[in-house]
N, C-alpha and C positions, 0 to 999 in steps of 0.2 A: 670395901673403898676405904680409901686413907692408910694402906700398908705400909706405906712407908713413909708417912707423915712425920711418924716417932723418930725414926734413925735418920739423922743427918747423913752420915757416913754413905749409907746403901744409895744417897743421890749427888752425893757430892761429883764423882765422876759425870753425871750427866749435864749437871751445872756445869763442870767446868769445860765440858764440849759445847754446850748452846752459849758459852760465853767466848767461844774462839767466833762468833757471828759478829758483825757489824754492830749489831742492837744485841747484848746480851741481856740477862735476866738476875738483878740482884738478890743474892741467897737471904731467904728470912724464911718466916713461919708461915707467911701466908702465901710462898711460892712453891715452899716442899708441899704444903699440903693438897695446891694447884697440881702439881707434878704425879703426888699419889694417887690422886682421883683421876687421870689423865693413861699414866703408865703405869702397867704392873711392872711388877721385880725384874722380871725376864726382859721385857721392853724399855724397861730404864737401863739395864745393862747391855744391850745391842746397841741404844741408842748412843749411850757414850763411846761405843768404840767406833762411830760413823767415822770415816775421815769427811774434810769440807766439800769434798768433791762428790760427783757419782760413782755410787760401786757397783758391780755386778753380787751376783749371790755368790759366786766364787769366793771372790774378792773379802766379802763380808767374813763367809765362812772362816777365814784364815784369821782376819782380824779380831774375830769371837771365840774362835775354839769349839763353837756349834756346828754340829754337822748339818748339811744341807737340809736332809729330811725334819728335822726339829727348825732350823732359822727358818725356811720357808715360810711357816705358818705363823710366826712369829710378825715376819715382815708383812705379811698378807693383814693381817690383824692392824699392824701399826699404820698401815697405809689407809685401811676403812675406817680409821679414826683420823684419819689426817695429822698424822705424826710424820709419815714417811710418805714421799712424792714416790709415786713408781712407773717407771718413764718407759717405752719400747723404743727400741732403734735398730736397725738392722737384723732382727732376731735375736737379740738379747734384752732383757730386761735390767734396767740401771735403777738404782734407789738414791734419794737423798733424806737426808734427814732435814725436817721442815725446822725453821727456826722457831722460837715461840714469838715474837713479835717484827714484824707484822706476820702471822704463821698459825701455828696449831691452835693457839689461845684463840682467834677469831676464827677457827675452822671450827671449833666445838659448839659454836653456837650460830653456823651458817646452813643449819639444816633442821626439820624437824622431824622427829622419829618416834612412832609411838614402842620402839620396841628400845629407846637409849637404856642404859644402864647408868648414866651419867645424873646424879645429883644437880642439874642443872641450877633449882635454886640456892645451893650453897655454892656452889663454882659462881654465879654470878655474883655473889656478895665477896668472894675472895676475889674475883679479879677485880672487882669495884675498886674494893679497899686497896690490893696491893699497885692499882693505875694509879691509886691518886695519893700515897702517901709524899708526902714532903722532905725535906729536906736534901742536903747535900749527895746521900748515898739513898737516895731513893730510884725507884724503878722511874718516874718523869723525869730526871736527871740524866738516865741511861738512855732515855729514849729523846727527848727532846734536847740534849745539852753541847749535840757536835754542831761546830761551823758548817758543817755541810749536811742538810737536812735530808731525810730518807725520802718524805713526800712534799709536794708540791701544791699550791692551789693553782685552778684554771679560772679564766676569766670569761663570762657569759660573751661571746664574741658580736652579738647586735648591739653591746651599749661600747664598745671600743670608738674611741673617737675619730671623727672621719679624715684626721691626720696622721693615722697610725695604723700602722698593719700588724698582724701577730703570725708567728711561724705556726707550721702545723703541727708541731708538737706542743705548743698553747692553746690550741682550740680542738676541744673535746669530739665537737663533732667528725675533727679530722682524725683522731686518734682512733675511734671507733671505725672509722670507715678505713681506713689504714690495717686493721689487728686481722689476722689471717685466720682467726676462730673468736666466736663471740658467746658468752652468756650471762646470765642473771641470776644471783643467789640472795639469802636474806640478808639484810643489816646485821651485823652482827651484834652494832652496838646497840639498835633499838629493842633487839631481842633480848639482849642480856638484860635491858632496862626493863622489860614486861616479867622476867623474871625478880624483879626487884620490886612489883609493884608499880610501876611506872609507864607511862606513856608520850609519844614524842607530843609537846605543845604544837610545832607548826602543823599537824596531822598528817606528818610523813608515813609512808607504809613501813613496814618489816620487810614486807614480801618482794621480792622481783623489782628492788631500784639498785643495789649493789651489783657493779656489773666487772667482770674478770675477763682477762682477754688472753689468748696467746696459746701457749703449752701448758700454762699454770689451769687453764680454764677447763682444757681439755683434761687433766687429771681429776679436775673439782667434778666436773659432770661425769665421768665414767663410776665417782666413788660416791655419787649421791648428794655433795655437797652443792651444785648448781645445775641449773638446764641449761641447755644450749637455746640460744635466740638469733632470731635472723636481723639484720641490722635496720630496715626501716620499724622495727618494735624496738627496738635498741634506743634509735632517734625518739622516740614518742615516749619513753621512758625519760630519756635526759631532758626532753621540752617540760614532762611534768616535773622532774626535780626544779626545776628554772619557776614553774608556776607556784611552787610551795617556797621560794628564797633559800634552795639546798646551795650549800656549796662544793664546785667539784672539787676533788683532791684525787690526786693521781700519785705515780711513783716520781722522783725529782730526777728522770735521765729523760735526755733527747729520743731516743731511740727505743721501739718495742717495750713501754709500759705495761705491765701487767692486770692493774686494776684501775681503776673509773667509778671510786665512791664519791656518795650523793648525802653531806654531812648536815646536819642542824648543829644549834650551838646548847640543845638540853640532852643530848642523848650520846652526839661523838666525841670519843677519848681524845679525837686529836683536836680537835676545836677545844676541849676542855683542856688540853695542854697549853694553850696559848692564853686563854684565860686563866689557869696557875701563874701566869706569869714568863713562860716561856716564848716572848715577842717573835721571836725567831726561829720557832720549835717547828712552823710549815713553811717552805719556801713561797716567796710573795711572786706575784705576777709581774708582770711591767708597767701595772698602772697603779693608781691609788684612788680612791673615791676622794671626792672634793665638795663642800658644801659649800652655796654661794647665802651668804649671812643677809642680802637683801633681800631674797627668795624665800627665804624660812623663815615660818612664824611659829615655831617652836613647839608643833602638834606633840610630836615623839611620835608619831608611828614610824619612826627608823629605828629605836632604841630596838624594840625588841626581835626585831629582822636580822640586823648585824650576828652573825653565827660569831664571833668574837667577843663581840661585845667591846667595839672600840668607839661607837658612838655616845657622847652625852655633851653636857650644856659648856658651853666654849669657856675658855680660860679667862679669867676674869667677871664673869658675869653670873655670878654668883651672890645673890642678895639684889640684884638688879630687877626690876620690875616685870611681870613674864611677855608684857606686849615690846619688851625692847632684849626679850632673849633669842638667841639662836644656837642651835646644835654646830658642833663640828667633831672631826673625826682626829684619832691619834693614829700621826702617817707612821708610827713606830710599829705599831700593832694590826694596820689593817692589810688584812690580804690582797684588797685589788680585784676579787672576785665578781661584784656588780652586783651581788645578791639583794642590797639594798636601794639601788635605785629604781626601781618600779615600786616599792611602797611610797614614796613620799610624792603625796598631793600638789604639790606645789612645782615639783620639779626640779627641785632644788640641788639634787645632788647629780653631779657629772664623775666620767673618767678623766683623770689625767695624766699623761706619762710619768712614770717612775723614775727619778734621777738615780742614773747606774744601775740599771737592773742585771742580775744575778743572772749568769748562762748556766742549763744545770746540765752535768757530766753528760759524756756523751750516753752509756749504757749501764748497766748495773755492777760491772766487772769494776770499771771507775768510780762508781761513785759509793760501794763497798769498799776500796782500797783508801778511798781520801778518808772516811770513816775511820777507818779502822787507825790511818795513820793519824789521826786527830786525836786519837784515845791511848795511841802507843801500842796498839794490838796488830801491826801488820805482817810482824816478822813469821806467827803461825801460818799465818795466811798465804804468805810469798814462798814458805819451803812447803807448806802442802801442796801448792799449782804446781812449783819446781819439780817435785816428787813426781806429779802427775802426769807434767808433760816428758819425764822421761822414760815414765813406764811406756806412754802412748809410742812414744820413738821408738823403744823397741818391740815394740807389738803396736803393728800399723794397721793390724784390722781393728783396733778398740776406736770406740766412736772419739772422733776429733772435736775439740773445743777448748 
């Protein structure tokens, strides 16, 4: 392990390639050691040669200069590690380099395997430090700093105001019902915390609590990162998550989201980003939680429940007698998930409509294009996709997309 960590030049092409994705990876010593653990030298070289779109073995032979008989086992190893997705279509296998975040960093903690060679304790420490490095050039700013967010929160539909309605893409149950394939997997964040000697303070499980959907789920099941699950069981797990006060988070898209995570305040890296000060780092629901000061007796039951820590003493009441205090919610931080509502013994917390709620991008392609545009990195993506379109026009037998 660590065979690439001492040589920045060996990893620069791979890092440069990964930085063509909407969420790139800030190059520093932590990242280089993480990549050196996950990628062998040959895998790093092959990964750096990947186009932005999916590619066949023959196309990758051309790009890497590696004969098919040598390249095929490298791709197989990378797919088994979750570094590359392999997808079958019309009798052909297509390969896609997995992004770092959300991608192979999460996959590395999404299964338990007795035969793994990964030094999980060291990897957990490195990833935790890397994802919490502050500063304008740190990874949190790369992940959370765009006006268009990669992820969004979902509301507990049973708490939606009676005079409001939610669309199917805002409804966790509807998202599960509409998915053509369902699977469950380990919570990457809580599993990583286990290897740091920490555990969820809400008592949320590590096993079978995060949900993956669609084509990505099929890959994860095939490679042992997840297990297929039926809809009734998935809905039961959704109710378990709500009983524990977890926040539902999914892709920030209206069509075909690929995951539904159930996040806590103490383990989840997404919630940690909001707590670091990236108040818009997760797209919010069309609602806000609101506390009625007449009913609130400042018991504090809601404080540890909020997964982004946006509840506290109302402004101007510091030093006031406890009997006159009441809690308030910071509307600039509140996700509107409703995880806090059932915690209040006085029933003082309700949901209200958020002024001018944002509408998510239609699909991942549009979401990625927006983020790349905001970061000034759209041209390589467009150039690659145009080239892909030309190649497919010249060869109609290739996969459409």
